[in-house]
N, C-alpha and C positions, 0 to 999 in steps of 0.2 A: 038391441045390437047397434042400431043408428045412433042412439044416444052416446053410447061406448066410443063409437069411431067419433062422432061429433066432439065429444070431450077431449080424446086424444089428439085430435087436429088442432083443437083451440091451445092444448098445453105445448104442442110443438109450436104453434104459432108464436105463442108469448114468450117461449123458451129462445128462439131464433130472433125474436125482436130485441130482447134482452141482450143477446150476444152481440148483435148488429151495434146496439148503442155502445155498449162497452167497448168494442172494436173502433167505433168513431172518436170515442173520447180519448183512447189510447193512440189512434192514429194522428187526431189534431194536436194533442199534447206535444208529440213527438216532432211534428211537423213546425210547430210555432217556436219552439226552441230556437234562439240565436238572436242576433242584431238586426234590428229593423229601422229604416228610414222612411220618411213620408216622402212619396211621389207626389202626390197631389190631394186636395181636399175638394169635396163637392158639396155644398151646404143647401143645394137644392132650391125648392120654392120659397124656403125661408126669407121673409122680407124684413130687411133691416133699415131703420131710420137713416137718413142721409149721413149724417154725422158719424155714425157706427160703419155704415158702409165703407165710407173714405177710410178709416182707419183699419178695416179689415183688408181692403185692397192694398194699403199701404204696407202693412204688416205681413200679410199672407207669404209673401217670399222670404222673409226672416223666419216665420214659424215653420214653413216647409224645410229650409236649409238647417236651422238649429235643432231641429227635434228628432231624437232618436230613442228606441225603445229596446230593452233587453228582457228577453225571457230566458232564465237561465234552467238548466236542467234540474236543479234543486227546488225548483220552484219559487226562485227569488226573482223579483221585478225590479227594474230600474229604468226610470225615464228622465231624460234630459232635453230641455228647451228652453225657451223664451222666459219661462215662469220659475226657473232654476231645475232643481233635481226632485225626483220623487222615488220613493223606495218602499217596497212591500213584498208581498206574496200573490202568486197567481195560481190560477185553476182552470179547467176547462170543463164545462158542464159534462154531466152523464151521457146527455144526447148529442155532444160534440158541438152545439149551436152558439154557444156563448163562451166567452173568456172574462173571468172575474179578476178583479184586482183588489185586494184588501192593503191600503197603503198604511205606513205608520202615520199615528195620530189621528186617524179617522175610524168613526165607529162603523160607518156603512161601507160595504163593497161596493164597486163601480162594476156593473155587468153591461158588456158590449158584445152585440150579436156579430157573428161571423158570417158575413155574406160569402166569401169564397176564401179558400186557404190552400195554395199549393207549396211546392218546397221553396219558391222564391217570390212569389206574391201573396199579399193579404188585403182583403178589404174588409172592413169593420163598420159597423154603424151603431148609433145609440140604442140602447135596448128600448126607449120609449117609441111605440109604433107610430106616433104622430111626427117623429124625427126619421122615419125610416127611408126618406129620400136624400139624407145627409149622410155621406160616406167619407172615409179616409182610406186612400190608397198607400199601401206600403210595399216595398221591396226589401228582399234579406240582403244584408251586406256580407259578402263572402270573406 
């Protein structure tokens, strides 16, 4: 009897975990739709050589000002910035923790960790665990 009860509880737990993950994927997919602008960048403890540090400090305001990202409801992706425009398709992972973008002309998807997502703020970081202290702070344009 204890075995049956344990098995039943394990199945209920697995089922509820699966539903929670699906709900988080759907919730984050819905909240990420829209036009986003960069508020600020945090490169963390990453040490740049002096020549690149100067370039970054000089270009950072232009990068922040010119970058905007669109996540469309039909899963189309559009990014405009200093480097030009990028188009592709986006998706949120089943667990709701990552947003992936497959850009036109690239074989590999870019996967970014969702640190925080609300109706009007998004904080993302590179997937690479060594770069977890680097973050991009975005706000939704209404």
